[in-house]
C-alpha positions in Angstrom: 1.4 -69.2 -79.4 1.0 -65.1 -78.9 1.2 -64.1 -83.2 0.6 -60.7 -81.8 2.9 -60.5 -80.0 6.7 -59.8 -79.9 7.6 -62.3 -77.2 10.1 -64.2 -79.2 9.2 -65.3 -82.6 10.6 -68.0 -84.1 11.3 -70.3 -81.1 14.6 -70.9 -80.8 16.2 -74.3 -81.1 18.3 -76.5 -78.6 21.7 -75.5 -79.9 21.1 -71.9 -78.6 21.7 -72.9 -75.1 24.9 -74.3 -75.7 27.3 -71.5 -75.9 27.5 -69.6 -72.9 30.5 -66.6 -72.9 28.9 -64.3 -69.9 31.8 -64.9 -67.9 35.1 -64.4 -70.2 36.4 -61.9 -68.2 37.5 -62.6 -64.5 36.7 -59.6 -61.7 39.4 -57.3 -60.3 39.5 -57.2 -56.5 39.3 -54.3 -54.5 39.5 -53.5 -50.7 36.7 -53.0 -49.0 37.1 -49.3 -48.2 37.5 -48.6 -51.8 33.5 -50.0 -52.2 31.9 -47.8 -49.7 34.4 -45.0 -51.2 32.5 -45.9 -54.3 29.0 -45.7 -52.9 28.9 -42.4 -52.6 31.0 -41.0 -55.3 28.5 -42.0 -57.9 25.8 -39.5 -56.7 28.4 -36.5 -58.1 29.0 -38.1 -61.3 27.7 -36.3 -64.9 24.9 -37.8 -65.6 25.0 -36.2 -69.1 24.5 -39.5 -70.4 21.1 -40.1 -69.2 18.3 -40.8 -71.7 15.7 -37.7 -71.9 12.0 -39.5 -71.4 9.2 -38.7 -73.7 6.3 -37.0 -72.3 3.6 -38.9 -70.6 0.2 -39.4 -70.8 -1.7 -41.9 -68.9 -5.6 -41.3 -69.1 -6.3 -37.6 -68.1 -2.4 -36.8 -66.5 -0.9 -34.1 -67.6 1.8 -34.7 -70.0 4.8 -34.5 -68.4 8.3 -32.4 -69.2 11.8 -34.0 -68.8 14.8 -33.2 -69.0 17.9 -35.3 -68.2 16.3 -38.3 -66.4 13.0 -39.7 -66.1 10.0 -38.0 -64.8 7.2 -39.7 -63.1 4.3 -38.0 -61.4 0.8 -39.1 -61.4 -2.3 -38.9 -58.6 -1.3 -40.7 -55.5 -2.5 -44.1 -54.7 -5.2 -44.1 -51.9 -3.5 -46.9 -49.9 -1.1 -46.4 -47.4 2.5 -47.9 -46.2 0.8 -48.4 -42.7 -1.0 -51.1 -43.7 1.9 -53.0 -45.3 2.9 -55.8 -42.6 5.6 -55.9 -40.4 7.9 -58.5 -40.4 10.8 -59.4 -37.7 13.2 -60.6 -39.6 12.9 -57.1 -41.4 14.7 -54.0 -40.8 13.5 -50.9 -43.2 15.7 -47.9 -44.1 13.9 -44.4 -44.9 16.4 -41.9 -46.2 14.6 -39.5 -48.7 16.6 -36.8 -47.8 19.7 -38.1 -46.1 22.3 -41.0 -46.7 21.2 -44.2 -46.2 22.3 -45.8 -43.0 22.3 -49.5 -44.1 26.1 -48.6 -45.0 27.3 -48.5 -41.2 25.9 -52.1 -41.5 27.8 -53.0 -44.8 29.2 -56.7 -44.2 32.8 -57.2 -45.9 32.8 -59.6 -49.0 35.0 -62.8 -48.9 38.1 -62.6 -51.3 36.7 -64.5 -53.7 33.3 -62.8 -53.9 34.8 -59.0 -54.7 33.0 -56.7 -56.9 34.9 -55.7 -60.2 35.2 -52.0 -61.0 35.4 -50.4 -63.9 35.4 -46.6 -65.0 32.1 -44.8 -65.3 31.3 -41.1 -65.1 34.5 -39.5 -65.9 36.9 -39.9 -62.9 34.1 -41.8 -60.7 33.8 -45.5 -59.8 30.9 -48.2 -59.0 30.8 -51.7 -58.5 30.2 -52.9 -62.3 29.8 -56.8 -62.0 28.9 -56.7 -66.1 29.7 -58.6 -69.0 27.5 -61.3 -67.4 24.2 -60.8 -68.5 24.2 -60.6 -72.6 22.7 -58.0 -74.3 19.6 -58.3 -76.3 17.0 -56.3 -78.4 14.1 -54.6 -76.2 10.8 -56.5 -76.2 7.5 -55.3 -75.4 5.5 -57.3 -73.1 1.9 -56.5 -74.7 -0.9 -58.8 -74.7 -0.4 -63.1 -75.9 -2.9 -63.8 -78.2 -6.7 -63.7 -78.2 -8.1 -66.2 -76.1 -12.2 -66.7 -76.2 -14.0 -66.6 -72.6 -15.5 -70.1 -71.5 -19.1 -70.4 -71.7 -21.1 -69.5 -68.3 -24.6 -71.4 -68.5 -24.7 -71.4 -64.5 -25.2 -69.0 -62.3 -21.9 -69.5 -59.9 -20.1 -69.7 -63.5 -21.3 -66.3 -64.0 -20.4 -64.6 -61.2 -16.7 -66.1 -61.4 -16.3 -64.6 -65.4 -17.8 -61.4 -63.9 -15.5 -61.0 -61.1 -12.7 -62.2 -64.1 -13.7 -59.3 -66.6 -14.1 -56.8 -64.3 -10.7 -57.3 -61.8 -8.7 -58.5 -64.6 -5.5 -56.4 -65.2 -6.1 -54.6 -68.8 -3.2 -54.3 -71.7 -3.2 -50.6 -70.1 -1.8 -51.5 -66.8 0.9 -54.0 -68.1 2.0 -50.8 -70.4 2.5 -48.8 -67.4 4.3 -50.9 -66.0 6.6 -51.9 -68.6 6.9 -48.2 -69.5 8.4 -48.0 -65.3 10.6 -50.9 -66.1 12.0 -49.9 -69.1 13.0 -46.1 -67.9 14.2 -47.8 -64.5 16.3 -50.2 -66.6 18.3 -46.8 -68.3 18.3 -45.5 -64.6 20.0 -48.2 -63.4 22.1 -49.0 -65.9 24.2 -45.4 -65.1 25.2 -47.9 -62.3 25.3 -51.5 -63.5 25.6 -50.8 -67.7 25.0 -54.1 -68.7 22.9 -55.3 -66.2 18.8 -56.1 -66.8 15.6 -55.5 -65.5 13.2 -57.7 -66.0 9.0 -57.5 -65.0 8.3 -60.7 -63.2 5.5 -62.0 -60.8 1.9 -61.9 -61.6 2.1 -58.4 -63.2 3.6 -61.0 -66.5 2.7 -64.5 -65.3 -1.3 -63.9 -66.5 -2.7 -64.0 -63.2 -2.2 -60.3 -62.0 -5.7 -58.0 -61.6 -5.9 -54.2 -61.9 -4.1 -53.8 -58.0 -1.8 -56.0 -58.6 1.6 -54.7 -57.3 5.2 -54.6 -59.5 7.7 -57.1 -58.9 10.7 -56.1 -60.5 14.4 -58.4 -60.9 17.8 -57.2 -61.8 20.1 -59.2 -63.0 23.4 -58.3 -63.1 25.1 -62.1 -63.5 23.4 -65.4 -64.5 24.8 -66.8 -61.7 24.0 -67.6 -58.3 24.7 -63.9 -55.8 25.3 -64.1 -52.3 21.9 -62.3 -51.3 23.3 -61.3 -47.8 26.7 -59.3 -49.0 27.1 -58.6 -52.6 22.7 -57.9 -53.3 22.9 -55.9 -50.3 25.7 -53.6 -51.7 24.1 -53.7 -55.2 21.1 -52.3 -53.2 21.8 -50.0 -51.3 23.7 -48.6 -54.7 20.2 -48.3 -56.1 18.1 -47.3 -52.9 20.6 -44.5 -53.1 20.2 -43.8 -56.5 16.3 -43.5 -56.0 16.8 -41.5 -53.0 19.1 -38.8 -54.6 18.1 -38.6 -58.6 14.6 -40.0 -58.6 13.4 -38.3 -55.4 10.7 -36.3 -57.7 9.3 -39.6 -59.5 10.1 -42.2 -57.4 7.8 -42.3 -54.0 8.8 -43.9 -50.7 12.2 -45.5 -51.5 12.6 -48.3 -48.7 15.4 -50.6 -48.4 14.2 -53.7 -46.8 17.2 -55.9 -45.0 15.3 -59.6 -45.0 16.4 -63.0 -46.5 16.3 -61.6 -49.6 16.6 -57.8 -49.8 14.6 -55.5 -52.0 14.1 -52.4 -52.4 10.4 -51.1 -52.0 9.3 -48.1 -53.8 5.9 -46.4 -55.5 5.9 -45.0 -59.1 4.3 -41.8 -59.6 3.3 -42.7 -63.0 1.5 -45.9 -62.9 0.9 -45.3 -59.1 2.3 -49.1 -58.4 4.0 -49.8 -55.7 7.2 -51.8 -56.8 9.2 -54.5 -55.3 12.8 -54.9 -56.5 15.2 -57.9 -55.9 18.3 -58.9 -57.4 19.2 -61.8 -59.3 16.3 -63.8 -58.7 16.5 -65.9 -61.4 14.1 -69.0 -60.8 11.5 -65.7 -60.6 12.5 -64.6 -64.0 11.7 -68.7 -65.3 8.4 -69.1 -63.3 6.7 -66.1 -64.4 7.4 -67.3 -68.1 6.3 -71.0 -67.5 3.2 -69.7 -65.4 2.4 -67.3 -68.1 2.2 -70.4 -70.0 0.0 -72.3 -68.2 -2.0 -69.1 -68.1 -2.9 -68.8 -71.8 -2.9 -72.6 -72.5 -7.2 -73.0 -72.1 -9.3 -70.7 -71.2 -10.8 -71.8 -67.8 -7.0 -71.3 -66.0 -6.9 -67.5 -66.0 -10.4 -67.1 -64.1 -10.0 -69.9 -61.5 -6.9 -69.2 -60.6 -8.2 -65.2 -59.6 -11.6 -66.1 -57.7 -9.1 -68.6 -56.0 -6.6 -65.6 -55.3 -9.4 -63.2 -54.1 -10.9 -65.9 -52.0 -8.0 -66.7 -50.2 -7.5 -62.6 -49.7 -10.8 -62.3 -48.6 -10.4 -65.0 -45.7 -6.7 -63.9 -44.8 -5.3 -67.0 -46.2 -2.8 -65.2 -48.7 -0.3 -63.5 -47.0 2.8 -65.2 -47.2 4.4 -62.3 -44.6 2.2 -63.7 -42.1 2.5 -66.8 -42.4 -0.1 -68.6 -44.8 -0.2 -69.1 -48.5 2.0 -66.9 -51.2 -0.1 -65.8 -54.0 2.3 -68.6 -56.4 1.7 -71.0 -54.3 -2.0 -70.8 -54.4 -1.3 -70.6 -58.4 0.5 -73.9 -58.3 -2.0 -75.8 -56.0 -4.9 -74.6 -58.4 -2.3 -75.8 -61.4 -2.1 -79.4 -59.9 -5.4 -79.6 -59.1 -6.3 -79.2 -63.0 -3.5 -81.5 -63.6 -4.4 -84.6 -61.7 -8.4 -84.4 -62.3 -9.6 -87.9 -64.0 -9.6 -85.9 -67.2 -7.0 -83.8 -66.7 -7.2 -80.3 -67.9 -3.5 -79.1 -67.9 -0.4 -81.2 -68.9 3.0 -80.8 -67.2 4.4 -78.5 -70.2 7.9 -79.2 -68.6 7.7 -82.9 -69.2 5.9 -82.4 -72.9 8.4 -79.4 -73.9 11.9 -79.7 -71.5 14.2 -78.0 -73.6 11.8 -74.8 -73.1 11.3 -75.1 -70.1 14.9 -76.3 -68.7 17.1 -74.2 -66.3 20.1 -74.4 -68.2 17.6 -72.4 -70.7 19.7 -69.0 -70.7 17.8 -66.0 -69.3 17.5 -63.6 -72.6 15.8 -66.9 -74.3 13.6 -67.5 -71.8 10.3 -64.9 -72.9 10.3 -67.1 -76.5 9.0 -70.3 -74.7 5.7 -69.5 -74.9 6.1 -70.0 -78.7 6.7 -73.6 -78.5 3.2 -74.3 -77.1 -0.1 -74.3 -78.7 -3.3 -74.6 -76.9 -3.7 -77.5 -75.0 -7.5 -79.6 -76.1 -8.6 -81.4 -72.8 -11.9 -83.4 -73.2 -12.8 -82.5 -69.6 -16.0 -80.3 -70.2 -16.5 -79.2 -66.6 -18.0 -75.5 -66.4 -15.8 -72.8 -64.0 -18.4 -73.5 -61.0 -17.7 -76.9 -60.9 -13.9 -76.5 -61.0 -14.1 -74.1 -57.7 -16.1 -76.7 -55.8 -13.9 -79.0 -57.1 -10.7 -77.3 -56.3 -12.1 -76.5 -52.5 -13.3 -80.3 -52.3 -9.6 -82.1 -53.2 -7.8 -79.6 -50.3 -10.7 -79.8 -48.0 -11.3 -84.0 -48.1 -8.7 -85.5 -50.7 -5.1 -84.1 -50.6 -3.2 -85.4 -48.0 -1.3 -83.1 -46.7 0.6 -85.3 -43.9 2.9 -87.3 -46.7 2.4 -85.7 -50.4 4.0 -83.0 -51.9 2.5 -80.9 -54.8 4.4 -80.9 -58.0 3.3 -78.8 -61.0 6.8 -80.3 -63.1 5.4 -84.3 -62.3 1.8 -83.7 -63.2 1.0 -85.0 -59.9 1.1 -85.8 -55.9 4.4 -87.3 -55.2 5.7 -88.7 -52.0 7.8 -85.5 -49.9 11.1 -85.8 -49.8 13.4 -86.7 -46.5 15.5 -83.4 -46.6 15.0 -80.9 -44.2 13.4 -77.6 -46.6 10.7 -80.6 -46.4 10.8 -82.1 -43.2 8.2 -81.4 -40.4 6.4 -78.5 -43.2 2.8 -78.2 -42.8 2.4 -77.9 -46.7 4.7 -78.5 -49.1 4.5 -77.0 -53.0 7.3 -77.5 -55.2 8.6 -75.2 -56.8 9.0 -76.1 -60.4 12.8 -75.2 -61.3 14.3 -75.2 -58.4 12.8 -78.0 -56.3 12.3 -75.5 -52.9 9.0 -75.7 -50.7 6.8 -72.5 -52.0 5.3 -72.6 -48.7 7.7 -72.8 -46.4 5.9 -69.7 -44.7 2.9 -71.6 -43.3 5.0 -72.7 -40.4 3.3 -72.5 -37.9 0.0 -75.0 -37.2 -2.4 -72.5 -36.0 -2.2 -71.1 -39.6 -1.9 -74.4 -41.3 -5.9 -75.4 -39.4 -6.8 -71.6 -40.1 -6.5 -72.8 -43.6 -7.6 -76.6 -43.9 -10.7 -75.0 -42.0 -11.4 -72.4 -45.1 -11.6 -74.5 -46.9 -13.7 -77.2 -46.1 -16.3 -74.3 -44.7 -16.4 -73.1 -48.2 -16.3 -76.1 -49.5 -19.6 -76.6 -48.0 -21.1 -73.0 -48.1 -20.4 -73.0 -52.0 -21.9 -76.9 -52.3 -25.5 -76.2 -50.6 -25.7 -72.8 -52.0 -24.0 -72.7 -55.4 -23.7 -68.5 -54.9 -19.9 -67.4 -55.2 -21.4 -64.8 -52.6 -21.8 -67.5 -49.6 -18.0 -67.7 -49.8 -16.9 -64.3 -51.4 -18.6 -61.1 -51.6 -19.2 -60.3 -55.2 -19.6 -56.4 -54.9 -17.0 -55.8 -52.4 -14.4 -58.0 -54.3 -15.3 -56.3 -57.8 -14.5 -52.6 -55.9 -10.8 -53.6 -54.5 -10.2 -55.0 -58.1 
C-alpha cells in the first residue's frame, strides 16, 4: 500500500505470528528498597555509551552541536502550560532541579510482579524489564503512497479541502517528531536496553494536524503492565532521566500520576508537546489500523480533519473535560462511512483478520497496511454532502440509548450488558480490546451538549451550505 516508504515490505505471512520467544528468562526477585536505591543510582552512572547526535537543522534554526547525549534546542512554543486542563484524578510533580517527590509515594510491588535487575553502567543497577521486545531494524515512518485528493465542485466541499490542505500534518512535521522519538529511544535504552519507543496516535495514524501533539509509547514487554505499580516505577526513572540528563533538551517534564500514568514534556527542537506512556499496546495497534483507514479512500482524511476542528471549536473534543476524545471522533466518522447505504469504507478487520489480529506481534504491526489495497466505493458523495450526512446521522438517526458504534463490525450493534457499557451515555467500541473509548462522557449535561451541537450544526449547515456557519474557516486555518 505504501510503495514509497519502508513501512514493511514485503507483507508478512500468518505463520510469522506463531513464534514468540519474548519470555525465555524468568525475572530475578529484588526487595522494594533495592528498587528505590536503584532509581537514584543511575544518574551517577558513566554515560559514555550515549550515542552522539548529528547536527540538527530545522528550517532556519541554527545547527546544534552535541557531545554525549542528544541536544534539543529551538524556538519556544506560543502556547503555555497554564492552558492545560487540570484533572482532579491527576497529581503532577515538577522537579527540573530537584529529586522527584514521586518516590515518597511508591507502592511496593507484589512478589510475582517485581522487576528483574541486571548490571548496567559498570557497577550501577536499574530495573530491567527486558528480554521482552524482540529487536527489529529501525523503520523510518515518513509518508505513505501518493493519494489524490477528491474533486470539489461545490462551495462547501471546496472549503473542506481548503481547510484540510492548510492544516494537515506535513511530512516535515512528522520527521521532526520521528527524530525526537529516535533520539529519546537511545536515551531511554540506557535505562532499559531492550525497550522500544513507538510514535502513536494522530501524529502517525494519518489524521494529525500541524499543531498535533505527539504521543509516545514505551514498550518494555509485550504483555500487560500494572499501571499503578510497574508503569509508575518505569516512568519515575524516565522522568528522573529527563530532569537530570536532558534538562537542556527537554522542557517542562512532568510525571502525571493518573489511571494510566504519563510523562509530559516539550521537545525544544520540534517545539512539540509529548505524552509518554508505558505499554499501552492497544494504542500501537489502533494507530496502524487507523492509518490504514486514513489512506484507504481519499475522502476520509479531509472529512475527519474538518470534524475534529468543528468539535474542538464547539468544545466537545476534550476527554479530560468529559467530552469526546479525538480517537472516539475518528471512530465515529469511520463508522458513519461504513454504514452508508453504499458504504465508503469496509471493515478491514473482517477482510484482513490475519493482519489486524490482536495476536500479531508488535514488531510486525507496522507491516499490516501493506496488505490492504485502496478501497473502490461506488458512493460518489462529495465532501460537503458527507459532512452534512455525518451531522444528521448522529443528530437524528443513531440510537444513543441502545446502540454501540463498532468499526470492527462496520455497523451499529446492541450495547453489551457489561458494567463498562451499562448506564453510559455514549458507547464507542475500541476495535482491539473491546473497551468503551467514550467512557469520559459520564455527565448527562456534557452528553446533552454534544447532541445539541450535532443537531444545531446540522440545521445551520443544511440551510446555508457554508462551512463558516458552523466553523469559522479563517480562525481554524490560523490555529493549524
